[in-house]
N, C-alpha and C positions, 0 to 999 in steps of 0.2 A: 271273381275269385282272386285270392291273393297270390303273391309270387311263389308261395310254397304249395299252391293248389288247393288250399283250404279256403272255406267260405269266408268272406270279409265280414267283419263285425262292427257294428255301430252302436253307440250309445247316445240317446237323445233325452234331454231333461224336459219335463213338462209336456210330454208327447201325447197326452191322452185328450187334449183339446187343441183347437185352433190350428196354426200353421205347423205346430209340432206333429199334431195328429196326421196332417196331410204328408209331411215329410217322412214320418215313420212308414206310412202306408206305401209311399213311392219307393223308398229304399227296400222295403220288404218284396215289392213287385220286382225289383231289379236283382233279387236273389241274396240280399244281405241278411245276416243274422242280426236282428234288431232288438236291442234292450231299451225298454221304455222305463225311464226313472221319474216317478212322481209319487205323490202322497197316497192316492186312492187306487187300490187294486180293483175295487167295485167299479169305479169310473173308467177304468182302463178296458173293462170287458167289451164295451161297444166297439173300441178300436180293434181288439182281437177278432170280434165277429165280422167287422168289416173287412179286414185283411184276409180272413179265412175265405170270404166269399169271392174275392178277386185273386187271391194267390193261395190256393189250398195247401201248397207244400211249404210256405213260408214259415220260418222260425222267428217268433217274436216272444219276448219275455218281459215280465215286470219286475222292476226293483223298486223297493220303498225308498223314497227320497223326500225329505222336507228340507229345502235350501235355507230355512230360517233356523236351522238347528245343526251345530257342528257334530254332535253325536250322531244325528241321522246321516249326515253327509259321510262321515267316516264309516259307519255301518254300510252304507250303499256301496262305497268304493271297495270295502273289505269282501262284501258279497260278490261283487264282480270279479275281483282279483282271484278269489278262491275257485272260480271256475277254470283257471288257468287257460284262458282264451287270449288271442291277440286282440288289439283294439286299433282298428284302422281309422275310425271316424268318431270323434266326440262332437256333438252339437250342443253347445250350451244355448238352449232355446227358451227355457222357462223364464217367465218374468211376470211382474205385476205393476200395475199403474193405478194411482188414485187411492191406495190404501195408506193408511197412517198408523204410526206405532214404532215399535222396537222389535227386533229379532230376539231370540232367546239369549244370545250373547251380548246384547245391548247396541246393536247398530240400527241406525234409521232404516226403517223396514225396506224400502225400495233398494236402497244402497246395499243392505246386507243381503237380501235375496238376489237381486240382480247381478251385483259384482262379487261381494265377498264370498258367498255360497259357492258360486261357480269357480272362483279363484282357488278355493280349497279343494273342490272336486277335481279340477284340472291338476293341481299339484299331486294329489294322491294317485292319479291315474297316469302321470306323465312318463314315468319310466316304462310302463307297459306300452303306451303309445309310441315311444321312441324305439323300442325293440320291435315294434310292428312296421316300421317305416318300409315303404312310403305310407304316410298317414297325414290326416288333417284334423285341425281344430277349428270349428266354426262357431263364431259367437254372435248371436242375434242382438244387435244393438238398435239404434233408431236415429232417424234425423233429429229427434228431440234434443240429441247431444249438442246441436248447433247453438241452442238457447242457454247452454250451461256456461257461465263465464270462467269457471274453474272449480276446484274442490275445496270446500270449507272443512278443514280436517277436524274442527270441533263439532260442526253440525252433523257430520255422518255418524257421530257417537251420541247423538241426542235424538229424542222423539221428533217425528215429523213436524216441522214448524208451519209450513204454508197450508192454507185451508183446503186447497185442491190436491196437494202433493204432486202438482205437476213439475214444480221446480226440482224437487227431489228426484223425481223420475229422470229428468234430464241429466242430472249429475251422475246417476247410476249408469245412464247409457254412455255419458262421456267416459266414464271408467271402463266400460266394455271395450270401447274403441282403443283407448290408451293400453289396456291390458293385452289386447290382441297384437298391437303393434310391438309392445315390449316382449311379448313371448316370442314373436318372430325374431327379434334380435338376438334373444337368448338361444334360440333353436337353430340359428343359422348352420347349415351344413349338416344337420341331423336327419334330413329326409322328411321332416314333419313341417308342414305348411300351416299357416294360421290365416283366418279370414274373419272380418267383422262386417256387418251389413245392416242395412235398413230394409225391412221386408215390405215397406209401404204401410200406410195407415189402414190396419187390417180389423175387420170386424171379429175379434176374437175375444176369448175369456180374459185376456189381459185387462179388459175394461169392466170387469165384473164388480168393482167396488164404486164405480160412478153411479149415482142415483138413477133409478129406472127411467124417469121420463127423458133426462138428458142422455142417458145411454142409448135408448131406442132411437132417438132423433140423430145422434151423431153417427151411429152405424149405418144409416141410410146413405152416407156419403163416403163409406169406407170400402176398400177392396175386399173380395171374398177371401176365405183361408186358402183356396185353391191358387188365387192370383198371388197372395202374400208368400206362399211357400216357394215360389218360383226362384227367388234369388238365393234362398238358403240351399235349395237343390243345386242350383248352379254352382255355388261355392263348394258343396260337399262332393260333387261328382264330376264337374266338367274337366275333361282332359286338357282343355286350353289354358286352365289355371294352374296346371301342375308345376309351372316354373315360377309362380308368384306366391308371395307370402307377406303378411302384415298389412295388406291393403284393406281398404273400406269400399263396400259395394252398394249400389243402389240400382234397382231395375236391371240386374244381371250385367252391371258395367261397373268398372272401378271408378271412384269419384274421390276428390280431395275431401276429407273430413274438415271439421272446423280448425281454425288456426291453433286453438288450445289442445285439440286432440293430436296435433302434430308436434307437441312439444316434448322431446325425448327426456328432458330433465324431469318434467312433471310425470311422465310414464314411468321413469325409474323410481321416482319418490313413491308413486302409488304402489309399485311392486314392493318396495321395501316395507312400507307400512302394512301392506297386505300380509306379507310374510310374518311380520311381528304380530299381527292380529290373529292369525290362524295357528301359530306356534303353540303346541301343547304346553300347559304351565308345568314348571318344574317344582316339585314338592320336596323341600329339603327336610331332613329329620330335625325334630325339636332338639336344639342344642342342650336343653335342660335334661333331656331324657337319659343322657349318659352319666348323670350324677344321682 
C-alpha cells in the first residue's frame, strides 16, 4: 500500500513475455495494481490467466504500446494518465535484440525501441511519478553495454549497419545505463529513485529475431525467465535499495558499469539529444497565407 493507504501502482513495458511477464506476475501477487504496456492484447491474455490462477484478486490491466512509434507512446501515456491514478513504479523492461531496420520516426531499430521509446514514455509519465513519491524507475539494460565504445550520433539515425545487430544492441543498452544515471541526477531530492540492471543472459523473447537454429542452441545456455526477473524485482521492491539511486545492478548487487557508462558528460549529451528527438514539431503558419 502507498503512504495514503491506496493500492500501489506499477506500469511495465513488454510484460506479456519473458522476464517482464514474471515481473508483472510477482508484483501482482504482492498486491500491486499492474499495468502491462505492450503491443498485443491477445498475447497478454495468457498472462492475465496465469495471474488469475495464482492471485485471483489481483488487478492487472493492458495498455496498448508500440515503442517504435511516438504516436503509440503518447497515446499509451495519455491512456494511463486519464485514469487519474498514482504511479509508484515504472519498469522500462521491453527490448529487442537481433532485429534490423528503423523505427517509425527514423531511429536505428534497437536504439529507437530500447532507449528513445522508453525515454519518451518516462518523460510523459514523470510528473505523475514525482507526485507519487516515494517511487522508482527501473530500466532493464544489459551487460552488452560493456562492448559499446560510445554512441555514434549519426549511426543511431540510420538503418542497422551490422549483420547481426549485436553492436547496435550494445549501444542501446549503454544508452539505458546512461539514461538511468542522468535521470537520478535530475531527480535528486524528489523521492524518486532510478535503477538500471543486467538481468542475466535470459532465454526470453528478446532473441526472437535471431534465426531459429542458432536461437535454439544459445537458449540452452541461458537463464530461465524466473531467474532473469530476480534483479528487476530486487530493484523494484527491495527496501534495502530505498536510499540508492542511479546505480547499475547485476545478480541483485550493485556493480560498476563500463567506463563509458560512467561518463556524466556523455549522459548529459544523450539526455539533450533525446529531448530534442522527442520534442513535438512546431508547425508555423504559412507566412504567405496572410497575403
